[in-house]
Structures are given as C-alpha cells and as structure tokens.
PLY file of the C-alpha trace (Angstrom):
ply
format ascii 1.0
element vertex 436
property float x
property float y
property float z
element edge 435
property int vertex1
property int vertex2
end_header
102.17 60.16 80.32
105.55 59.21 78.83
107.10 55.91 79.86
110.15 57.65 81.35
107.87 59.67 83.65
105.71 56.69 84.47
108.49 54.33 85.53
109.99 56.95 87.80
106.91 57.09 90.03
106.67 55.43 93.44
103.57 53.37 92.74
99.89 54.12 92.82
98.36 51.40 94.98
96.31 50.04 92.08
97.98 46.61 91.83
95.83 43.51 92.00
98.31 40.92 93.26
101.27 40.75 95.60
103.60 39.93 92.70
102.56 43.15 90.96
103.03 45.23 94.10
106.24 43.96 95.62
108.54 46.31 93.67
106.09 49.25 93.66
105.00 49.58 97.28
107.63 51.17 99.59
107.00 48.68 102.40
107.31 45.64 100.12
110.43 46.94 98.36
112.44 46.41 101.52
111.89 42.63 101.39
114.56 41.98 98.73
117.41 43.88 100.43
116.51 42.38 103.82
116.66 38.87 102.36
119.99 39.70 100.73
121.35 40.96 104.03
120.25 37.73 105.71
121.82 35.65 102.92
125.12 37.55 103.05
125.23 37.24 106.85
124.78 33.49 106.55
127.49 33.22 103.88
129.94 35.31 105.93
129.29 33.21 109.01
129.96 30.10 106.91
133.32 31.53 105.80
134.36 32.59 109.32
133.18 29.66 111.37
133.12 26.72 108.94
136.29 27.77 107.12
135.00 26.36 103.83
137.24 28.56 101.67
140.99 28.49 102.32
141.58 31.70 100.33
139.39 33.58 102.81
140.79 32.15 106.02
142.95 35.14 106.92
141.48 38.05 108.92
142.41 40.56 106.22
140.59 38.55 103.53
137.55 38.16 105.75
137.54 41.88 106.51
137.68 42.67 102.79
134.81 40.27 102.12
132.76 41.83 104.91
133.34 45.32 103.43
132.23 44.14 99.96
129.10 42.52 101.40
128.26 45.62 103.47
128.68 48.00 100.51
126.68 45.72 98.26
123.78 45.35 100.72
123.70 49.08 101.45
123.56 49.90 97.73
120.44 47.75 97.35
118.45 50.12 99.55
119.07 52.85 96.93
118.14 50.75 93.90
114.84 52.61 93.25
115.95 56.10 94.25
119.31 55.93 92.42
119.08 52.85 90.19
122.18 53.52 88.07
124.31 54.35 91.12
123.15 51.14 92.80
124.08 49.06 89.71
127.47 50.79 89.54
128.26 50.01 93.20
127.23 46.36 92.77
129.30 46.07 89.60
132.42 47.37 91.35
131.79 45.03 94.29
131.50 42.06 91.90
134.70 42.94 90.08
136.65 43.31 93.33
135.18 40.05 94.70
136.11 38.18 91.52
139.73 39.30 91.82
140.01 37.65 95.26
137.95 34.64 94.19
134.86 35.51 96.25
132.28 36.17 93.51
130.09 33.32 94.75
129.43 35.25 97.96
128.10 38.48 96.34
126.88 37.56 92.83
123.17 37.76 93.87
123.45 41.48 94.77
123.99 42.87 91.24
121.07 40.78 89.95
118.66 42.51 92.39
120.02 45.95 91.50
119.86 45.13 87.78
116.21 44.13 88.07
115.25 47.43 89.74
117.17 49.48 87.17
115.62 47.75 84.15
112.09 47.61 85.62
111.70 51.13 86.98
114.45 53.52 85.83
113.81 55.95 82.94
114.46 54.41 79.53
117.95 55.81 78.87
119.16 55.20 82.43
117.76 51.67 82.34
119.60 50.89 79.08
122.93 52.23 80.35
122.53 50.54 83.74
121.62 47.21 82.16
124.64 47.36 79.84
127.05 48.23 82.65
125.57 45.60 84.99
125.61 42.75 82.46
129.14 43.52 81.30
130.42 43.80 84.87
128.83 40.52 85.97
130.08 38.71 82.86
133.62 40.04 83.29
133.52 39.14 87.01
132.51 35.58 86.12
135.44 35.26 83.72
137.94 36.69 86.22
136.59 34.55 89.08
136.83 31.38 87.00
140.45 32.16 86.19
141.28 32.73 89.87
139.39 29.89 91.56
139.03 27.05 89.02
140.36 25.87 85.67
136.98 26.30 83.97
136.90 27.99 80.57
135.48 31.53 80.26
132.59 30.14 78.19
131.59 27.79 80.98
131.81 30.60 83.51
129.61 32.84 81.37
127.11 30.05 80.91
126.89 29.55 84.65
126.17 33.20 85.34
124.06 33.68 82.21
120.93 31.90 83.45
120.40 34.16 86.47
121.13 37.22 84.30
118.58 36.21 81.68
115.98 35.46 84.35
116.49 38.80 86.14
116.46 40.82 82.90
113.42 38.99 81.51
111.30 39.45 84.63
112.39 43.10 84.81
111.33 43.75 81.20
107.98 42.07 81.81
107.43 44.15 84.94
108.42 47.32 83.05
105.91 46.54 80.28
103.09 45.85 82.73
103.92 49.04 84.64
103.88 51.09 81.43
100.50 49.66 80.43
99.11 50.43 83.89
100.37 54.02 83.66
98.69 54.35 80.27
95.39 53.25 81.81
95.84 55.62 84.75
96.61 58.46 82.36
93.46 57.75 80.38
91.40 57.69 83.58
92.96 60.97 84.72
92.23 62.63 81.37
88.66 61.39 81.56
88.30 62.78 85.08
89.72 66.13 83.95
87.26 66.25 81.04
84.39 65.44 83.40
85.52 68.18 85.80
85.77 70.66 82.91
82.26 69.76 81.76
81.00 70.22 85.33
82.68 73.63 85.58
81.16 74.66 82.26
77.73 73.54 83.41
78.13 75.45 86.68
79.19 78.58 84.80
76.21 78.20 82.49
73.85 77.87 85.45
75.32 81.01 87.03
74.93 82.89 83.77
71.30 81.77 83.47
70.62 82.83 87.06
72.13 86.25 86.39
70.05 86.56 83.24
66.87 85.79 85.18
67.74 88.36 87.84
68.58 90.95 85.17
65.28 90.27 83.39
63.38 90.67 86.65
65.12 93.96 87.42
64.50 95.24 83.91
60.86 94.16 83.68
59.60 94.93 87.19
61.82 97.48 88.94
62.65 99.30 85.72
59.00 99.47 84.71
57.88 100.73 88.13
60.55 103.44 88.23
59.68 104.53 84.71
56.03 104.81 85.73
56.98 106.90 88.79
59.03 109.22 86.58
56.14 109.65 84.15
53.62 110.33 86.94
55.87 112.81 88.75
56.59 114.68 85.53
52.85 114.87 84.87
52.29 116.42 88.32
55.19 118.87 88.05
53.93 122.43 88.62
50.30 121.33 88.72
49.65 121.44 92.47
50.12 125.15 93.14
51.92 124.27 96.37
55.61 125.17 96.25
56.63 122.66 98.93
54.64 119.88 97.29
56.15 120.73 93.90
59.63 120.44 95.40
58.73 117.05 96.87
57.44 115.86 93.48
60.64 117.09 91.83
62.67 115.20 94.40
60.63 112.05 93.72
61.34 112.43 90.01
65.04 112.93 90.61
65.30 109.94 92.93
63.36 107.74 90.51
65.67 108.72 87.65
68.73 107.99 89.80
67.27 104.63 90.79
66.49 103.81 87.16
70.07 104.61 86.16
71.39 102.40 88.96
69.04 99.61 87.90
70.24 99.83 84.31
73.86 99.66 85.45
73.03 96.61 87.56
71.35 94.94 84.58
74.39 95.63 82.39
76.66 94.21 85.11
74.59 91.03 85.40
74.37 90.48 81.64
78.02 91.36 81.05
77.27 93.93 78.36
79.37 96.95 77.49
79.46 99.59 80.18
79.11 97.02 82.94
80.38 97.99 86.36
81.25 94.40 87.24
84.90 94.38 88.28
86.88 92.29 90.79
86.45 93.01 94.48
88.82 95.56 95.97
91.75 94.52 98.09
92.37 96.18 101.49
93.51 99.74 100.94
92.57 99.75 97.25
90.07 101.86 95.35
86.33 101.01 95.34
85.13 98.62 92.64
83.41 101.18 90.40
84.56 102.73 87.13
86.06 106.24 87.39
83.43 107.68 85.06
80.66 106.46 87.39
82.11 107.69 90.71
80.28 110.39 92.56
82.02 113.65 93.42
82.38 115.56 96.65
79.93 118.22 95.43
77.17 115.63 95.00
77.06 114.83 98.72
75.33 118.11 99.59
72.65 117.36 96.97
71.62 114.28 98.94
69.95 116.55 101.51
67.52 117.98 98.93
64.91 115.23 99.37
65.31 115.52 103.14
64.49 119.21 103.08
61.62 118.55 100.66
60.18 116.17 103.27
60.07 119.05 105.79
63.17 117.98 107.75
65.83 120.49 108.70
69.07 119.32 107.08
72.61 120.72 107.12
75.90 119.67 105.55
79.37 120.64 106.76
82.77 119.93 105.29
86.06 120.78 106.93
89.68 120.38 105.90
91.16 120.17 102.43
89.63 117.87 99.86
92.25 115.34 98.73
92.98 114.43 95.13
91.06 111.21 95.69
87.96 110.52 93.50
87.69 106.96 94.84
87.39 108.23 98.39
84.83 110.79 97.25
82.68 108.07 95.69
82.84 105.95 98.82
81.98 108.95 101.04
78.99 109.67 98.80
77.69 106.12 99.21
78.07 106.32 102.98
76.12 109.57 103.12
73.45 108.25 100.74
72.94 105.15 102.87
72.70 107.24 106.05
70.18 109.66 104.53
68.09 106.83 103.04
67.98 104.92 106.34
67.01 108.06 108.26
64.08 108.79 105.93
63.01 105.17 105.96
63.45 104.10 109.59
63.69 107.18 111.85
60.31 107.91 113.46
59.65 111.55 114.34
62.59 112.76 112.24
62.94 116.56 112.34
66.68 117.24 112.02
69.53 115.62 110.10
73.17 116.62 109.71
75.87 115.25 107.45
79.54 116.05 107.86
82.80 115.25 106.12
86.06 116.00 107.96
89.23 115.69 105.86
92.36 114.70 107.76
95.90 115.86 107.04
96.88 112.31 106.08
94.29 112.21 103.30
91.70 110.30 105.32
88.08 111.37 105.74
85.60 110.97 108.59
81.99 110.88 107.42
79.02 111.09 109.81
75.22 111.28 109.35
73.22 112.07 112.49
69.46 112.39 112.99
67.14 113.00 115.93
64.56 110.36 115.06
63.66 107.25 116.98
65.16 104.14 115.35
62.44 101.96 113.94
62.37 98.41 112.66
65.19 97.71 110.20
67.61 100.33 111.54
69.86 97.71 113.11
73.66 97.69 113.14
76.13 97.45 110.27
75.52 93.74 110.04
71.76 94.10 109.56
70.13 94.79 106.23
71.55 94.44 102.74
72.46 98.12 102.30
74.49 98.56 105.48
76.05 95.10 105.21
77.18 95.73 101.65
78.44 99.22 102.56
80.33 97.83 105.52
82.01 95.36 103.19
83.02 98.10 100.75
84.45 100.29 103.49
86.28 97.34 105.05
87.78 96.28 101.70
89.12 99.80 101.28
90.80 99.63 104.71
88.26 101.79 106.56
85.73 101.26 109.33
81.97 101.72 109.53
79.77 101.94 112.65
76.12 102.72 113.31
74.10 103.07 116.49
72.10 105.32 118.81
73.65 108.45 120.32
73.38 109.55 123.95
71.37 112.70 123.27
68.84 110.75 121.18
68.70 109.79 117.55
70.93 107.69 115.37
74.41 108.08 113.88
76.13 106.39 110.98
79.84 107.17 110.76
82.76 105.93 108.73
86.49 106.46 108.65
87.84 106.28 105.11
91.59 105.99 104.42
93.30 107.68 101.52
92.62 105.93 98.22
94.76 108.23 96.11
95.62 107.05 92.63
92.20 106.23 91.21
91.12 109.63 89.83
91.52 113.39 89.75
90.93 115.85 92.56
88.25 118.49 92.79
89.88 121.27 94.74
88.89 122.92 97.99
85.52 122.53 99.73
82.98 125.26 99.33
82.42 125.49 103.06
79.28 124.95 105.11
75.93 124.60 103.46
0 1
1 2
2 3
3 4
4 5
5 6
6 7
7 8
8 9
9 10
10 11
11 12
12 13
13 14
14 15
15 16
16 17
17 18
18 19
19 20
20 21
21 22
22 23
23 24
24 25
25 26
26 27
27 28
28 29
29 30
30 31
31 32
32 33
33 34
34 35
35 36
36 37
37 38
38 39
39 40
40 41
41 42
42 43
43 44
44 45
45 46
46 47
47 48
48 49
49 50
50 51
51 52
52 53
53 54
54 55
55 56
56 57
57 58
58 59
59 60
60 61
61 62
62 63
63 64
64 65
65 66
66 67
67 68
68 69
69 70
70 71
71 72
72 73
73 74
74 75
75 76
76 77
77 78
78 79
79 80
80 81
81 82
82 83
83 84
84 85
85 86
86 87
87 88
88 89
89 90
90 91
91 92
92 93
93 94
94 95
95 96
96 97
97 98
98 99
99 100
100 101
101 102
102 103
103 104
104 105
105 106
106 107
107 108
108 109
109 110
110 111
111 112
112 113
113 114
114 115
115 116
116 117
117 118
118 119
119 120
120 121
121 122
122 123
123 124
124 125
125 126
126 127
127 128
128 129
129 130
130 131
131 132
132 133
133 134
134 135
135 136
136 137
137 138
138 139
139 140
140 141
141 142
142 143
143 144
144 145
145 146
146 147
147 148
148 149
149 150
150 151
151 152
152 153
153 154
154 155
155 156
156 157
157 158
158 159
159 160
160 161
161 162
162 163
163 164
164 165
165 166
166 167
167 168
168 169
169 170
170 171
171 172
172 173
173 174
174 175
175 176
176 177
177 178
178 179
179 180
180 181
181 182
182 183
183 184
184 185
185 186
186 187
187 188
188 189
189 190
190 191
191 192
192 193
193 194
194 195
195 196
196 197
197 198
198 199
199 200
200 201
201 202
202 203
203 204
204 205
205 206
206 207
207 208
208 209
209 210
210 211
211 212
212 213
213 214
214 215
215 216
216 217
217 218
218 219
219 220
220 221
221 222
222 223
223 224
224 225
225 226
226 227
227 228
228 229
229 230
230 231
231 232
232 233
233 234
234 235
235 236
236 237
237 238
238 239
239 240
240 241
241 242
242 243
243 244
244 245
245 246
246 247
247 248
248 249
249 250
250 251
251 252
252 253
253 254
254 255
255 256
256 257
257 258
258 259
259 260
260 261
261 262
262 263
263 264
264 265
265 266
266 267
267 268
268 269
269 270
270 271
271 272
272 273
273 274
274 275
275 276
276 277
277 278
278 279
279 280
280 281
281 282
282 283
283 284
284 285
285 286
286 287
287 288
288 289
289 290
290 291
291 292
292 293
293 294
294 295
295 296
296 297
297 298
298 299
299 300
300 301
301 302
302 303
303 304
304 305
305 306
306 307
307 308
308 309
309 310
310 311
311 312
312 313
313 314
314 315
315 316
316 317
317 318
318 319
319 320
320 321
321 322
322 323
323 324
324 325
325 326
326 327
327 328
328 329
329 330
330 331
331 332
332 333
333 334
334 335
335 336
336 337
337 338
338 339
339 340
340 341
341 342
342 343
343 344
344 345
345 346
346 347
347 348
348 349
349 350
350 351
351 352
352 353
353 354
354 355
355 356
356 357
357 358
358 359
359 360
360 361
361 362
362 363
363 364
364 365
365 366
366 367
367 368
368 369
369 370
370 371
371 372
372 373
373 374
374 375
375 376
376 377
377 378
378 379
379 380
380 381
381 382
382 383
383 384
384 385
385 386
386 387
387 388
388 389
389 390
390 391
391 392
392 393
393 394
394 395
395 396
396 397
397 398
398 399
399 400
400 401
401 402
402 403
403 404
404 405
405 406
406 407
407 408
408 409
409 410
410 411
411 412
412 413
413 414
414 415
415 416
416 417
417 418
418 419
419 420
420 421
421 422
422 423
423 424
424 425
425 426
426 427
427 428
428 429
429 430
430 431
431 432
432 433
433 434
434 435
C-alpha cells in the first residue's frame, strides 16, 4: 500500500499504546480539540473578567477575539477529514489575531492542526499544508511582535520556533511509525490473500478429484453393465420365436444403448472433456442447460411409449395445438414424459393403461401430462421425493414452469407440467402429426 493511501485511513485498531492510538482512534482524536476549547474559554474569560490586556478591553475587540477563537476551535474538528483546510483556517486566524495583538490567545490552535496535517495527510497535501502553516505562524509572530512589543523579528521567531519544531518533529515521527505499520498490515493482508488462494486451489483440486472418482465409477461399473446388457440382448434378438418377447428384447437393447449414451455424456461432463454437457444453470425463463445438438425433439416423445407397449401395457400419445419453434421446450417436454413413463413402469403396480399428452397453447406454452391406472408403489412420492423427480422439478422451475405429481380421483397416478415458451434456443419442427 502506498504511503499516501495509508496515511489517509482512519486507523486499524492495531496500536499497542495510548500514545500510538490517540491520533488514530476517532474517540481519542476528540481530546485535542476539546482541550483547546477549554483553554480558549479560560483565556477569553481572563480577558473579559480580569482585563489583563488593555487592547482587548472594548466590546468590539472582545467580540472579534471570540470569533477568532470560535473559528479556530471549530476548524480543529476537521483536521483529519480536511487537514489542509483546517491548517488554512488556523493560519488566517493567526494572521488576523496578530494584527490586533492577540496572537498569544490563539497560537496553540495552528500547532494542533499542523500536527494532524503532517502526520496523516497524503504526502503532497502534507507538504503544502506544512509550508503554509509554518509560514503563516512565523509571519504572525513577526507582526504580533511589531504590534505588542518592541522585540526584534528574530526574537519573535525564536519564541514561536520551539513549539513549531516540536509539533513538526512529533508529527514526522508519527507519520513514519504509521507508514511502517501500514507496510506490516499490507504484508499480512497479502499473506492472507495468498493463503486464501491456496485454500481455494486445494478445494478446486478436491472437487476435481471427486468428480474424477465419480466419472471412473460410472465408466467402470454402470458403463460395463449397460454394455453387457446390450451384448446379451443383441445375442437374443430373433432367437426366441416369440414376436412379443422379441419386441421386449429390442426395447431392452434400445434403452440400454440410450442409457449408455447418457452415461458417456455424464462422464464427459464430470471430466470436463470435449463434448461435455456441463453448462451453467438456467435462469428463470431461460432455455434448459443442454447443448442444442443433444436436445430431444417433439417426434421422440411418442417413441417413449414403445417399451410400455412391449411390456404389454396399452399406451397412447396425443398432441394438440401447433408446435412452437422452440427446441428447448421440446427437450424439456421429452424429459418430463420420459420421467413419467419410467416412474410408471417402475412404481405402478397393476399397470395396464398409460397415456401421454402434449397440449400446445397459443402463447407458445405447453402442458404435458402422463397418466396411468396403476397403484402407486414405494418410491412414487411427490415432486420432492426421489432424485429424478426432484431434479426434473428443478429444471422445470428454472425455466419458469411448474411440475406436479400425485394420485387422480378415478385411480392411478398423474405427472403433469406446464412449460412456458423458451423460444430462441433452436429451430422449430413444424406441425404435429396428430394422435398416435
């Protein structure tokens, strides 16, 4: 930290003694001006009531003296906020007092202001303030000696020189000690910043290692198991002689391949490699956090019912309205339908019928619903239960939509979502093909 910046601060509370704190702590700084006010009040009372100075015996002279004392004392309270202004006011007060022969009553005020300016003001301001203050006090001493006594100017300067030297010397010493303290504080702050940076780097490294471990586990265990399922299902393809069973095996193969692709994308996202889908979270009303090339299309929603039909469940898909030019909304609708179909197959006991519907609104919104007639089993829950629904609820909420799940009056379960328009993230796909 530069000295000019350091000396302009209000103090840090790291002083060891009262002498080192008195001009740095706001509460202790008020001691000097209060003492000066008390001293000036005593001197003014001496002039008024004791009549020790014949030149100040008239009411007009006493009023002028009181004004000089009041201005001088008031300026002291600004000596740390506006050090040069305070020195300037005290210098003018001294010059005016010397003209009327009253320098002895106010000469202590410029010394206090001079100390504050030299000790704490920025370097250039301190130099200018010190020059102005010393010259003004010296000139006041010469003028006062010519008005009040036959002393020579040299004798007058000598009399005022000792207090000036003392004030300037103590101020320079205080300024040097303050500068050294600021240097130490700066070094400590830099050290703390380096330690914080090292801690942040270590935390980032730990997060990266944790992601690498998760990615390795996904690649080695989940990826291996899905690859084995794909190989086994391909080996059984067309070998059973049962058309329905062959369709189920084909669906297993397709789902395993889709899961393997999702697992590979997750691994790339965790390791930060090219093609990763890791992007910042969406803001309310913004597009989902997936790359455009990896978004699902409206036409893919109907294909989600293939495994349902292969499992012997009656499934139907309906789509009404006009598809918007909104690939981001299409991808989010696909994920809602996929979660609803997956939960129905996994948790709905006695499942025999499932319907999925997408209703496009005139404002570009879409209402998605997946209904089944099964009995909710363990794990069905509400949108706050389970990782899949909780994550999906977060995605829909971040996009400005709503998601709800629960039993229906006529029996079964329903997952429904209202998705706002997310136009601007992709290209449209035209009109719906109608009911399937």
